[in-house]
N, C-alpha and C positions, 0 to 999 in steps of 0.2 A: 250131364248139360240138364237142367231144370227144363221142366217140360215148358215154362215161358218161356225158355230159352228157343226150344222147338218148334212148338206148336206155332200154327197160325198169327199174324196178329190183328188179323180182321175181326173177329171177336170180342178182343180187347179191346180195338180202338171204336167201334162200334158203342160197344156197352158207355165206354169213359164217355161217347157224344153224348147220347143218352141222359146219362146220370147228371153231367154240366148242364144240359137244356133243364131237368128236373130241380134243381139246384136253382138255375138264376132266375126259374119259372116263380122259383116258392121267394124269391128275392134273398137269398142268403148268400151270404160270402162267403168265401173257402175259409175264413176263417173259424163262423159262427156255425158253418157243419162240423167244423175237425171238434169244435169243443162237444158240440153235442154229440158225439160220435165219440169223443175220448180218443182222438187221433191227432196223430199230428197233420200241419198244412202240406207237408212234403208228402206223404202219404196221399193225401187226396189229389196234390199234384198227378202223380204216378198212377192214380186210377183213373183220370179224368182225361190223361193223355192218352193212357192204351201202354202204358211200360207196364204193366203188373198185371195177373189174374187177380183172379178175384172170386172171394165166398159166395153161394146164392143166402147162407145165411147173410152176410154183411150187404148186399144187395136188398134185400129186406129191408134191413135196422136204416139203411137209407132213403129207401122209398118211403118207408113208413114215416120220414124225420121230414118230407121232403111233399109228404101228402099226393102220392103218385096213386091213380085208382089202382083196384085191382087187377083187371086184366094188363097195366103197362107193369105192376109185378111182379105178376104173374112169367110175362114174356123175359123179363129181364132178367131173371132169377132163373129161369132156362138157357138165357144168353151167357152167363157166367157159368153154367156148367161145359159151355163150349170153350171159354178162353183156354180148359188146358189141355184141348186135344193137338194132335198132328198135323194134321190137315182138316178143313174145314169145308162139309156140306152141309147147308141149311133147306128142311121141306118146311112150305110154309102149311100152316094146320089151323087149328081150331086155338092152338094156344096164341096164335099172332094175333093182337088186335087189328084195327080200320086203322090204318097211318103206322104202324110201325113196320115202314120199309125197310132195312138193314142197308138196301142200295143207294136209296137217296141219300144218307150221308155221307157215306162217300164220294157222291156225283156232285154233293155241297161243298164239297171242303179239296175236289180235285183242281188243277190245275191247267191240263190237256187232258182229251179223251181219245183215243184212238181206236175206231171200234167201223165193226167187219159187219153186215146185213144182207145175208143173203135172199133174203124173203120179205123182208114188211122194210117201210118208214119208218124209223127209229121212234121211240114213243117222244122222246126231245123235240122232233121234228113234226109228228102229226097234225094235223088238220082236226078240229071238233067234230066235225064232221067222218072224216076217215078212220077218227078210232072210235065212231058211235057202229057207223058201219060195223067196224071190224069186232065188235063189241056182242053185237047183235048175232053176225056170224057162226060165231064160235066160242060163246059163254052163254047159250039158250037158257039156262038154269036163271038168267039175272032178268028179273022186272022193267020194266021205263024207269023208275025212281033213281032204284041202284047202278043203274045206266046212266041215268045225266048226274050222279054224283060223281062218279068216277071219271066220267068228262069233266067237270069242272074241276079236279084233284089232279087231272091231269094238266091240265091248260095252268093252275097254279103252281107245278113242275116248270113250267116249260117259260117261264120266267126267266129263270139260271140263262139261256142261254140267250135274250135278250136283255138282260140287266146291263144299268149303263156302269155298275160300277165293277169292273173285274169278272165279266165272265167267261168262263173254261173257254178255252182253243179248242175246237171241235175239228179233228181229220174224219172222216169218212166215206170208207168205201162202202157202194149200195152196188149186187149182181143189178144186170142191165134185168132178170127178172122181175125185181124189185117197182122197175116203174110200167113192164108190161101188162102185167097180173091187178086187175082192175076188183081195188075193193071199194061197195060203195057204187057202183057205176060211173059211169061217163063223165058227169059233173062233178061228182065227189073225186075221182079220179085226176083231172085234168087241176080243180082247183090244188090240190094238195102236188104236185108237180110243178104247179106255179108257184108255190111255195116253196119248196127246194130250189128253183132255182131264184127266188128274191135271198135268200137264209145266205145262198152262195154269193151273194153279194157285200154281206157281210164281213170284215177285215178281219177276225177269229174263227168263221164260219168256211172249212174246206172240203166240200164235197166231189168225191169222182166215180167216176162209174166204171164197172167192170164188165166189157162188153161182152156178148156171145162169141162176137167173133174171137175174143182172146184164146179161145179154148180153156184145157187146161189150167187152175194156175192153185196157189197154194192154199187160198180158201178150203177147197176140198176139204184138205187135211184137217185145219182149223176148225174149221164149222164157225157159227155166228160168235162174235167176244167183243169186251169193249178191253183196254187197258188204259187206266188210269193212273196219272201223275200227277204227283203234290207236290207243293212250295217247293222249294228250298231254305235252311236256313240261311243263316249270314255268312257262314262261310263256307258255302255253296253244298255242304249234303243234305239231304233229302228229309224233309221234316219226317216225311210216314212214306213207307217203301213203298213202288210203286204195284197195284193189283192189278190181277187178271177176273175181269167177271164174267161168267158164263151161265145165261139162263138153258134150264133144263125144265123138261114137260112135269119134272114131279120137285124142283129146286132149284138151288143154286150153289154154285161150284166159286168158289174165293180161291185165285193161288198167288201168293206172294213172295215165294223163294226165289232168290234170283236168278239158277238156272231158267224158270217157267218164265219168266217175264223176259228172258233173253230169246227165248224161241218164240213167243210170239210175239217180240219187236220187231226180228227179222224177219219171222214171217209178214207180219204186217208192209216194214219199210217194200219187202220184196213186191207187193200187190199192191202197194202204193207206187210206185214208180212204174209197174205197168199196164195201170189205169188210165184211163181219156182223161186229157188235160182238164182243168175246175172248168176252163171255159169254153171247152167240146161237151164237156156235161152237161151245163147249163142249156146249151143250145140243144143236148140230145133230151134233157124235161120238156121245152117249149115244143121242140119236134111232134114229142109221143103226143105231148095233150093236144095240140093241132092234131094230128092224126085220132085219135079221141072222140073228139068231138065233131070231125067229119065224117065220121062212120054212119 
């Protein structure tokens, strides 16, 4: 069996997305790019849809034709080398330029997100003040300008959840600790809780809380994770395989094997059924916000 068949599809799919964006930004058609590279249009399609691995030298040639900046070219060449690996863990380092966020490519393409968050409000739902306070507390090496730039980028990313056209459906389970751990002080935390209550009223956002009184649950085994599912084709097949994303301290783990997806999906379903209802979760957001303000 070939490495392309056994390896993780995630780096191939993400490489294809970035190369397609570079081509469109350069205002080149698939035909024009194929002619310039002396490839077939079919090969271009396989590359841009993540159906094949790619040599780093080929990526360099594509980036040169598209006029990609040096840092992006270097990052994509490194990503190309990962398309041949059997599993995939990537660590962010100096090689990854600002804006090169592989998870965001998956997030933007996803149709549904199933997420368990035991410690923090997820990035898509954070208020700017909550995120700013979080950065000030956990990233002391950042200066004020760097923090504000990150806050702005986060706000731009959050358009995904409130956009008018085909926003992804979000199923989110929050540990009760997320609600009671104050980030940024009473005013910031109360505003964040009210924001969660507002978002839980959207038809495509479904937030449930795993309460302390529940005791032990599946999340103790899984830890935090996000299960991303993608649109299906006309005949009902997955356009892309579902992917589990697990953020770690030194990097991120991407899982897309069928048995891995099954284990996480099964755990999420159990946790979802055991959590508070959406209505009760919204009531809890509002109750804790009042308690915080009254202290």
